[in-house]
N, C-alpha and C positions, 0 to 999 in steps of 0.2 A: 592166631596172632601171638607171637612171642615178644616179650619185652626183655631188653638187655640193659644191665646197669653199668655205670661207669667205673673206671678204675678208681681206687681210693684217692681222695684229694683232687680229683678232676671233675669238671662239669661239662656236660654236652655242649652248651653254648660256647664254651671256650675252644672246643675241638672242631665244631661245625658252625660256621658263621651263617651260612645260607643253606638251609636244609634242602630246598628245592633244587638248587644248583648241585649240591652234593649228591643227591639221588640221581639227577640227570647224568652226572659224570660216570656213575657206576652202572646204571640200568637203562638209561634212555630218557627221552622227554616225558615230563609229567603231563598227564592228559586229564586228570580229574582229582577230586578229593573225596575222602570217605570219613565219616564220623566214627570215632572209637574212643571210649572213656572220656567224653566231653572234649575231645581234641579232633581237629581236622588233620588227617594223614594224607600224604601225597600218593597218588596212584599212577602207575605206568602200565597202560593197557597193552602196549606193543614193545616189550623190552628188547634191547639190542641182542641179547643172547637167545638163540632159538629154543633153548631148553625151557626158559621161563615163559609162562603163559601170561602172567599178571604179577606185578609187584606192588605191594602196599607198604609204605614206610613213613616214618616221621617221629617227631618228638611227642612223648606223652608227659604232660606236666603234672606234678604232684604237690604243688603249693609249697608246703614246709619241707618236703623231702626233695632229694635230687631228682631231676628229670631223667627219664629213661628213653631209649630209642626202641621203637616198635618196628617189627619187620615180619611180613608175611609174603611168602613167595609161592605162587601156584605154578607147578611145573606141568609141562605137556607129557603125555605118555611116552615112555622110552621107545616103544615100537615106532611111534610116529616120528620121533627125532631121528632114529636110526634109518628109517625108510627114506627120509629126506637127505640122508648123507651127512648129517651133522655129528660125526663121531667125536671130534675134538671138543665140541661145544659142552659136553657134560663135564669134562674135567675143568674147563674154563669156568663153568657155572659155579662150581664149588669154590674156586679161587676168588671169583668176583664177590660172592657172598661173604667169605671169610675176610677178604680185604676191606670190604665195606664196613663190616662190624668192627674190625680191629682199628680202622681209621677213626670210627665214631666213638668207640668206647675205650680205646687204649689197651684192650685185653685181647690176647690171642685165643684161638679156638680151645686150647687146653684150659686156660684160665676160665673161659666162659662155661665149659662143661663142668668143671669142678665147682664153680659157683652155683650152677643149677642143681647139682647133686646136693650141695649143702642146703639150698632152699627147700628141696624136696624132703630131706631128712628133718629139717626144722618143722615142716608142716606135718610130719608123721609122728611127732612127739605127742603122746597122750596128754590131755589137759591136767590130769591128776598127778603127773610126775613133776617133781620139783627139780 
């Protein structure tokens, strides 16, 4: 499960009023919920895009900090997708994921990558370095 933070000065609840409807719009009907970090996330068991096997997404609340959006996409094996003739679905799958995250966070793929790099670099700083 990956968590994505919002663009500076913006809040998830301002960008996404109804998370279940938002997830439905991009991935398909929500069929279940799953617990993650004391939050119930929405699960789509049969996503619209044939590349996706299962999608779990939703708001992760952090009390005094800004909420984040969590997203986990299980994909079907490429051989299986190709065998069924869904060649264009793979390209569309990447676009759907990126569009979903950009609409929710206000950050494009490049900004999200750079933010994750900074987070990893911050985590790798030794404790005794000032």
